[in-house]
C-alpha positions in Angstrom: 50.1 -4.8 11.4 48.9 -7.3 8.5 45.4 -7.3 10.4 45.5 -3.3 10.2 46.5 -3.8 6.2 43.5 -6.2 5.7 41.1 -3.6 7.5 42.5 -1.0 5.1 42.2 -2.9 2.1 38.8 -4.1 2.8 37.7 -0.5 3.1 39.1 0.4 0.3 37.2 -2.0 -1.6 34.2 -1.2 -0.1 34.7 2.3 -1.0 35.2 1.7 -4.8 32.4 -0.3 -5.4 29.6 1.5 -3.5 30.9 4.7 -5.4 29.9 3.2 -8.8 32.7 0.9 -9.6 32.5 -1.3 -12.7 30.8 -4.6 -11.9 33.4 -6.2 -14.3 36.2 -5.3 -12.1 33.7 -6.8 -9.2 33.1 -10.0 -11.0 37.0 -10.1 -12.0 37.8 -10.1 -8.4 35.3 -12.9 -7.7 36.5 -15.4 -10.6 40.0 -15.0 -9.3 38.8 -16.3 -5.8 36.9 -19.3 -7.4 39.6 -20.4 -9.9 39.1 -22.9 -12.1 41.7 -24.9 -10.6 39.3 -25.1 -7.7 36.9 -27.9 -9.8 39.7 -29.9 -11.0 40.9 -33.1 -9.6 38.7 -32.8 -6.3 37.7 -35.5 -3.7 34.8 -34.7 -1.7 32.9 -36.3 1.1 29.7 -34.9 2.2 26.3 -35.6 4.1 23.1 -34.3 3.3 20.1 -33.9 5.1 16.7 -33.1 3.3 13.7 -32.2 5.2 10.1 -31.1 3.6 8.0 -29.3 6.0 4.5 -31.4 5.1 2.2 -29.0 6.0 3.4 -26.3 3.8 4.1 -28.6 0.9 0.8 -29.9 1.0 -1.0 -26.5 0.8 1.0 -25.5 -2.1 0.3 -28.6 -4.1 -3.5 -27.9 -2.6 -3.1 -24.4 -4.2 -2.0 -25.8 -7.3 -4.8 -28.3 -7.6 -7.3 -25.1 -7.4 -5.1 -23.7 -10.6 -6.2 -26.4 -12.9 -3.0 -29.5 -11.3 -4.9 -32.2 -11.9 -1.7 -34.6 -11.0 -2.4 -33.7 -7.0 -6.2 -34.7 -7.3 -5.5 -38.3 -6.2 -3.6 -37.4 -3.2 -5.8 -34.4 -2.4 -7.4 -36.4 0.9 -3.9 -36.7 2.3 -2.6 -33.4 0.8 -5.6 -31.9 3.2 -4.8 -34.0 6.3 -1.5 -32.7 6.1 -1.9 -29.1 5.4 -4.1 -29.0 8.2 -2.1 -30.5 11.0 -1.1 -28.2 13.7 1.6 -29.8 14.8 4.1 -28.9 11.3 5.2 -32.5 10.8 8.6 -32.7 8.6 9.8 -35.5 6.3 13.7 -36.3 6.9 15.9 -37.7 4.4 19.8 -38.2 5.1 22.4 -39.2 2.8 26.2 -39.7 2.7 28.4 -39.4 -0.4 31.1 -38.6 -2.1 32.0 -36.3 -5.3 34.9 -36.6 -7.6 35.6 -33.6 -9.8 38.3 -33.9 -12.7 38.3 -31.2 -16.4 34.4 -30.6 -17.3 33.8 -33.9 -15.8 31.7 -35.0 -12.2 31.0 -37.8 -10.3 28.5 -37.4 -7.5 27.2 -40.5 -5.7 24.9 -41.0 -2.6 23.6 -43.8 -0.2 20.7 -43.5 1.8 21.3 -44.2 5.6 17.2 -43.4 6.8 14.3 -42.0 5.4 10.7 -41.1 6.9 8.5 -43.1 5.4 5.3 -40.7 3.9 2.5 -41.7 1.8 3.0 -38.3 -0.3 6.3 -39.2 -1.5 7.3 -42.1 -3.4 10.0 -44.7 -2.2 13.4 -42.9 -2.5 16.2 -44.0 -3.7 18.9 -46.2 -1.8 21.7 -45.6 -4.3 21.9 -42.7 -6.3 24.7 -41.6 -9.0 25.3 -38.8 -11.5 27.9 -38.6 -13.9 29.0 -35.9 -16.6 31.3 -36.7 -19.0 32.2 -35.3 -22.6 28.9 -33.5 -22.1 26.7 -36.2 -21.3 24.5 -36.3 -17.8 23.7 -40.0 -16.8 21.4 -40.1 -14.0 21.0 -43.6 -12.3 18.4 -44.3 -9.2 18.4 -47.6 -7.7 15.8 -49.1 -4.9 16.3 -52.0 -2.8 14.2 -53.6 0.0 15.2 -54.0 3.5 17.1 -56.9 2.4 19.4 -55.3 -0.2 17.5 -56.8 -2.8 17.6 -54.1 -5.9 13.6 -54.0 -6.9 14.1 -51.6 -9.7 16.2 -48.9 -11.5 15.6 -45.9 -13.6 17.8 -43.8 -15.3 17.8 -40.8 -17.8 20.5 -39.7 -20.4 20.8 -35.9 -21.2 23.3 -33.6 -22.9 24.4 -31.1 -20.1 27.0 -29.3 -18.5 29.3 -28.4 -15.5 26.8 -25.7 -14.2 23.5 -27.9 -14.4 25.0 -30.2 -12.2 22.6 -30.3 -8.9 25.6 -29.3 -6.7 25.8 -26.7 -3.7 26.4 -23.3 -5.3 29.9 -23.3 -2.9 31.2 -26.5 -5.1 29.4 -25.3 -8.4 32.1 -22.7 -9.7 30.7 -23.1 -13.3 27.0 -22.5 -12.3 27.5 -19.6 -9.8 30.0 -17.8 -12.6 27.5 -18.3 -15.4 24.8 -17.0 -13.1 26.5 -13.8 -12.1 27.6 -13.2 -15.9 23.6 -13.0 -16.3 22.9 -10.2 -14.3 22.1 -7.1 -14.8 20.9 -3.4 -13.1 23.9 -4.5 -10.8 23.5 -2.7 -7.4 26.3 -2.3 -4.2 24.2 -2.0 -0.9 26.2 -0.6 2.2 28.9 -2.8 4.2 27.4 -5.6 6.6 29.0 -8.0 8.7 28.6 -11.8 8.4 29.7 -13.7 11.0 32.5 -11.1 12.2 33.5 -10.9 8.9 32.8 -7.8 6.5 30.4 -8.2 3.5 29.1 -6.7 0.2 26.0 -6.9 -0.7 25.3 -7.1 -4.5 21.7 -6.9 -5.7 20.7 -7.8 -9.2 18.4 -9.0 -11.9 18.3 -12.0 -14.0 17.7 -10.7 -17.6 16.3 -14.1 -18.6 14.0 -15.1 -16.1 12.9 -11.8 -14.0 14.6 -13.1 -10.8 16.0 -10.6 -8.4 19.1 -11.7 -6.7 20.6 -10.4 -3.1 24.4 -12.1 -3.6 26.3 -11.1 -0.1 29.9 -11.6 -1.1 32.9 -11.4 1.5 34.7 -8.4 1.1 38.5 -9.6 1.4 38.3 -13.2 -0.4 35.3 -12.3 -2.3 33.7 -15.8 -1.6 29.8 -15.6 -1.5 28.6 -16.4 1.8 24.5 -15.7 1.2 22.5 -15.7 -1.9 18.4 -14.8 -2.0 16.5 -15.1 -5.0 13.1 -13.3 -5.5 10.7 -13.2 -7.9 7.9 -10.9 -8.0 9.2 -9.3 -4.8 8.2 -12.9 -3.1 11.3 -15.1 -2.1 11.9 -18.4 -3.9 15.0 -19.7 -2.1 18.0 -19.0 -0.2 21.0 -20.2 0.3 23.1 -19.7 3.3 27.5 -20.8 2.9 29.9 -21.5 5.8 33.5 -21.8 5.2 36.6 -23.0 6.9 40.3 -22.4 7.3 42.6 -24.5 5.6 46.2 -23.7 6.1 47.6 -24.5 2.4 44.6 -23.8 0.3 42.7 -20.8 2.2 39.1 -20.9 2.8 36.9 -24.1 1.7 33.5 -24.5 1.5 32.2 -26.5 4.7 28.7 -26.0 4.8 25.7 -24.8 2.4 22.0 -24.5 3.6 19.4 -24.1 1.1 15.6 -23.1 2.3 12.9 -23.5 -0.8 10.0 -21.5 -1.2 6.2 -21.6 -2.8 3.9 -18.8 -2.5 6.2 -17.4 0.3 5.9 -20.6 2.2 9.0 -22.6 3.2 8.6 -25.9 2.0 12.1 -27.6 2.4 15.5 -27.2 3.6 18.6 -29.0 2.8 21.9 -28.9 4.4 25.2 -30.1 2.7 28.0 -30.5 4.9 31.4 -31.1 3.7 33.6 -33.5 5.6 36.4 -33.6 3.5 37.7 -31.9 0.3 40.9 -33.3 -1.2 42.9 -31.3 -3.5 44.5 -31.8 -5.8 43.8 -35.6 -5.8 44.4 -38.7 -7.6 41.2 -39.2 -9.7 41.1 -42.4 -12.3 39.3 -41.5 -15.4 37.4 -44.6 -14.5 35.0 -42.5 -12.0 33.5 -40.7 -14.8 32.1 -43.7 -16.5 28.8 -45.0 -15.7 27.6 -48.5 -17.1 23.7 -48.8 -16.8 22.7 -52.1 -15.2 20.5 -54.3 -17.4 16.8 -54.1 -16.5 17.0 -50.5 -15.8 14.1 -48.2 -17.2 16.2 -45.6 -18.9 14.8 -41.9 -19.8 16.1 -40.8 -23.0 16.5 -37.1 -23.8 19.2 -36.5 -26.4 17.1 -37.1 -29.6 14.6 -34.4 -29.6 11.3 -35.8 -28.4 12.1 -37.9 -25.4 11.4 -42.1 -25.2 11.9 -44.8 -22.9 13.1 -48.3 -22.9 14.6 -50.8 -20.5 17.9 -52.2 -20.9 19.0 -55.0 -21.7 21.9 -57.6 -21.3 23.6 -54.9 -23.8 23.2 -51.1 -24.4 21.2 -50.6 -27.7 23.1 -49.5 -31.1 23.8 -45.6 -32.8 21.8 -47.7 -35.3 18.9 -48.4 -32.4 19.1 -45.4 -31.1 18.1 -43.3 -33.8 15.3 -45.8 -34.8 14.1 -46.2 -31.3 13.6 -42.3 -30.9 11.6 -42.0 -34.0 9.2 -45.1 -33.4 7.9 -46.8 -30.7 8.0 -50.4 -32.5 11.6 -49.9 -32.5 11.6 -49.7 -28.7 9.9 -53.2 -28.5 12.0 -55.0 -30.7 15.4 -53.8 -29.4 13.7 -54.9 -25.7 12.8 -58.2 -27.3 16.0 -58.8 -29.5 18.6 -58.1 -26.0 16.0 -60.5 -23.8 16.0 -63.1 -26.4 19.7 -63.5 -26.6 20.1 -63.5 -22.9 17.3 -66.7 -22.7 19.3 -68.1 -25.5 22.5 -67.8 -23.6 21.0 -68.9 -20.7 19.2 -72.0 -22.8 23.1 -73.4 -23.9 24.4 -73.0 -20.2 22.0 -74.8 -19.0 22.2 -77.4 -22.2 25.6 -77.5 -21.6 25.7 -78.2 -17.9 23.2 -81.1 -18.7 25.3 -82.5 -21.3 28.5 -82.9 -18.8 26.7 -84.3 -16.2 25.1 -87.1 -18.4 28.6 -87.8 -19.8 30.0 -88.0 -16.0 27.3 -90.2 -15.1 27.5 -92.5 -18.0 31.1 -92.6 -17.3 30.5 -94.0 -13.9 28.0 -96.2 -14.8 30.4 -98.0 -16.9 32.9 -98.2 -14.5 30.3 -99.7 -12.2 30.1 -102.4 -15.0 33.8 -103.6 -15.6 34.8 -103.6 -11.8 33.4 -107.1 -11.4 34.9 -108.3 -14.0 38.3 -106.8 -13.3 37.8 -108.6 -9.6 37.8 -112.0 -11.9 
């Protein structure tokens, strides 16, 4: 009986929307299906597999080179080798990580498990941490040697919001709803089945980008199950979401597969597998703080024209940041000031240790000289 009522409800929904009902009414159901509380106090463990089709990737870069993208000139011979390889080799990168979600705050960190070594790609970051807190997005990448020695680090800082964080579409509620709100020319298509469940495809256009979207929603819980993005009738990206049933929280995202295209070619594919999703979870506010280590190359995007500096033993003061955003000499002044302090402190410690050792040796030598006198 319950299954029959669900079927009648889903058929009624389908008829209601395909007969020209307001998209706002449909959007309200989608918003309710992905409630705000779904992004609060969550702790998510994941695995991420990224694959790049080197032949298609290389051909796409060669196409750009032919159109004047001179940054590919240095690797043109390597690109030609991969583009002509009939075996279509694939470059893979596998990561494991964890996501913490709070009220408009997020922390995403991952560790590299393994990666293919390919001349076209720089060394992958062995640890990657992204933190969004108080409207500020900090992205840190550390690079280690095979002996786990840190050999370099780079970070970027910029103003951002939740919808700008690089997360699976099925996890990033803000980004998905902002996308849906930006659509126009809404049209509902005929009902179809996806993995045995009835779904409602919705086609629309995004005004700002001119991209065409085909979003397929589950007709019962209104969760998105597939998204296809096209531009000038050429597919640019596809997303496919999988869900698992949870006794208390209903259906939860269990996987998401993304396929990226360039000029109609599939260039890369990534798959997120959600291992666990605790909600609500106990989240320490300290998780949303990221102290950038010293000697990190920092790219700053908050002050109009971007600038870069190397982090010293301390972060720059607000006054120093303002000066560095306007004058390259101020960047050098900060770097020298922070380095001089580090050297000065080291010198003090070395001198102190030397003085203490001298006093100990002097005390021992005096005792040795007095021992014969005491024995007499």
